[in-house]
N, C-alpha and C positions, 0 to 999 in steps of 0.2 A: 506498505502497510495497508491492510484491507480493513474495511468498515466492520467486518465480522469474521469469525473463524471460518464459517461456512464459505464466505466469499474467498477467503485466502485459499481454502482447499480447492475450490473451483479454478481459481487463477493458476494454482500449481498444476492441476490436472491438465489445463489447457496448454501449458507451456513446457511440460516435461514428460518424458516417457517414464514408465515404472522403474527402469534400470537407473534413471537419473535421480530418483528420490533419495535423499540422504537418510542415513540411519541417525537415530538420536534427534529427530525433529522436535522442535519446541515451539510453543506459542508464547510470544512476549507482547504484552499490551503496553502501548505508549500512553503516558498520562500527560495531557496538555493542561498547563496551569491556567488559572483564571486570567482572562484578558489577552491570551495569545491569539493573534489573528490567523484565521484559516481562510485563505483566498480560494475562490472557486475558479475552475477552468474558464467559465463564462466571463467572470470579472476580468480575468487575465487577458482574454481575447479582446474584450471591450477596451481595456486600458492600452494594450499594445498594438491592436489592429493587425495582429498576426494570427494565422490559423494553422500553420504548419506546426505539428505537435513538437517536433524536435527543437525548432527555433523557439517555440513558446517556453519549453522547459529550460533551454539554455539561458534565455533572457531572464526567466524567473529566478534562476540560481544566481546569475551574474549581477542582476540589479537588486537582489536581496529584497524582493517585494513583500515576502511574508516568510514565516518559518515553516508554514504548512500550506500545501496546495491540495485541494480536493479535486480529483478527476473522476469522471464517470467510468465505471467498469464497462468494457466492451462486452463482457459475458453476461452481466446482469445490469443493464443500463440505468436502473433506478437505485443502484447502490454505488458506493464510491471507494476508490483507493486513495490513500493519502501519501503524498510525497513530503519528505522532510528535507529542509534546506540547511545543511550544516554550516553554510556561510552567513546565515542570518543571525544578527545579534541575539535574538530570543531563543535560538536553537538550544543553547545550554540550559535553558529552564525546563525543557522537556525531559521527563524522567520515564523510567520503565518499571513495570512490576516484575517480580521474579518469574523466571521461565517456568512453563508448565509443559511436561512431556506430552507429545501428541503422536499417536500412531494412526496412520492411514488405514482405514478399513479395506481389507483385500477385495471386497466386492466392488470397490471403485475401479479396480483393474480387471474386472470380468472374471475373477477367480473366487470360488467359494471360500468362506472362512475356514481356517484350520481349527479343528476341535480337539 
């Protein structure tokens, strides 16, 4: 889950080729209820003393340290992606808004738009 739709677009562009993009793409916002803890990657590193990202993620899930973990985007380092922990007791309180259709602009793939 990205901090913004634009970050989600960049993350998708960085990780998928145009042929991999699904049709019927939608944006779905997660709604975090009042009082739900959002742990940061920095807090997690300080608490566990682990820096390997895979180990950090595995331990965060297994230890159920928070329902949400904010991790810095590698693409836009001052924005965040949010991981949701389905094993955390508060996870069930997270809701979503209705999906909104999203179409990637063809110019993102180096092609002029169809008129």
